[in-house]
Each structure stands twice: as structure tokens, then as C-alpha cells.
N, C-alpha and C positions, 0 to 999 in steps of 0.2 A: 549246127555250129558247135565248134569246139571251144571249151572254156579256157580263157586266158587267165591263169592263176596269178599272174603279175598284176592284172587289173581287179580280179575277183578271187582273192585268197581263200584258202579253206579255214575260215573263221566264221563267226556269226554273221557279221555284216557282209562278207563275201558271199556266203550262202544265201542271204536275203536278197542281195542284189542280183545274183545269178538267177534265182527263181523268178524274180521280176522280169529279167530278159527272156528267160524260157516261156514266160506267159505273154510275150509280145509286147512288153514295155519298152519305150524309148527313154533311156535315162538322161538323155540331153534335154528333155522337156521339164522345165521348172515346175515345181509344184510344192504345196504345203507339206511339210514332213513334221509329224508329231512325235516329240520325245517325252516320255512319261517320267516324272520326278515324284516319288512316293514319300510321304511324311506321316509320322505318327500323330501329329496334331495340327489344328487349323492355324494356330499361331506360326509355327515353323514354315508351313506352306505358303502363308501370306507374306512372310518375311523374304522368303526365297523368291516368290513370284514378283514381289515389288523390286527386289535387287535386279532380277533379269529384265523386267520392264524398264528400269532406269537405264539399263544397258541396250535399250532399243530392241529387245525381243517381244514378239507377240506372245502372250501368255493367256491361259485360261485356267481357272481354279475349279476343281471337281470335288465335291464332298464325298465322304464315304458312301457306300451303297447302303440303301434303307434296310435290306434284308441281311446284311453282313456288317454288324456294328463295329467289328474289329478291322475292317477294311480301312485303307489309308486314305488320307487326304492327297489328291493328285494335282500337280501343276502340270499342265501340258505346255510345253515350249514349242512354238510352231514357226520355225524359219521357213522361208520360201527359198527354194534352192533347186539345182539340178543334183542328181545323185552320182556320186562317185565314192569309192571306198575310202580314200584319204580323208575327204571332207566330212563324211558321215562318221568316221572313226574319231576324227579330231573333235567334232561337236560332241559326241557321245561321251568322250573322256573329259571335256570341259564341263559338260552338265553334271557329270558324275561328281567331279571335284566340288562344283558349286552346290549340289544337293547335299554332299557330306558335310560341307561347312555349316549347313542349317539343319543337320541331323536327319537327312534323308538319303535317298538313293535314286540314281537314274536306272529305271527298270527295263528300258528298251525304246524302240522307235518303230514307226510305221508310216505308211503313206497310201494313197490311192493310186493304183496303176494308171500311168498317163494314158494308156489305151482306153481307159474308162472315162477320162475326162472329156 
């Protein structure tokens, strides 16, 4: 199959989506997508998580790793969605803006391949 660069541009999100397709994924199948927002403190993570929860997003708070005391507090934001470049990129930009407001950053996203569901 030839890659359609209009649907899967040569940027980080386009590359991930194209790899999913190459691995047999059907992007039209909805699934949970995990966006990671990292924060230097528990307080900032809780404030951001509560803000997103109030805006009807499913969120999960993850503390720093036990063996890495300098690792961040992470808020996983988990929308249920089908995957397309425009929507993933839009949500990633939105979560990046929200995270920055609370002193953090959106560090990426991931999902389970629908072929594995």
C-alpha cells in the first residue's frame, strides 16, 4: 500500500498512524487513546487532572516511578476515539496548552492496535 501524505503527513503523528496501518491496524475502529501530560509536582498534576475531568475527559493520575525520584507526576488523558491525523493533532495541541497552563507538558500519545483488541 502506498502512503497518502495528505492523510498521513511526514510528522510525528503521521508517522505513528502510518506505522499502525503498516502493522494491520484499522484506524476506523474506536479505542482508548492515552495522552501523557507530565508535571513536576503532585499539586499541578491534580489541578490539571481535575480541570480535564470537569471538561468530561477520562483521566488517570500516575505518581513518579519509585526507582526514579526525579520522574514526573503524569496525568493520562484517555479519550475514546477513532484515529485520524487531524483529530489526534488537534487534541495533542489542546492538551499541550492545558498542561502548560498548569506548569506541565503533553509528552505524547499512544494506543493499543485495534487488530489486538
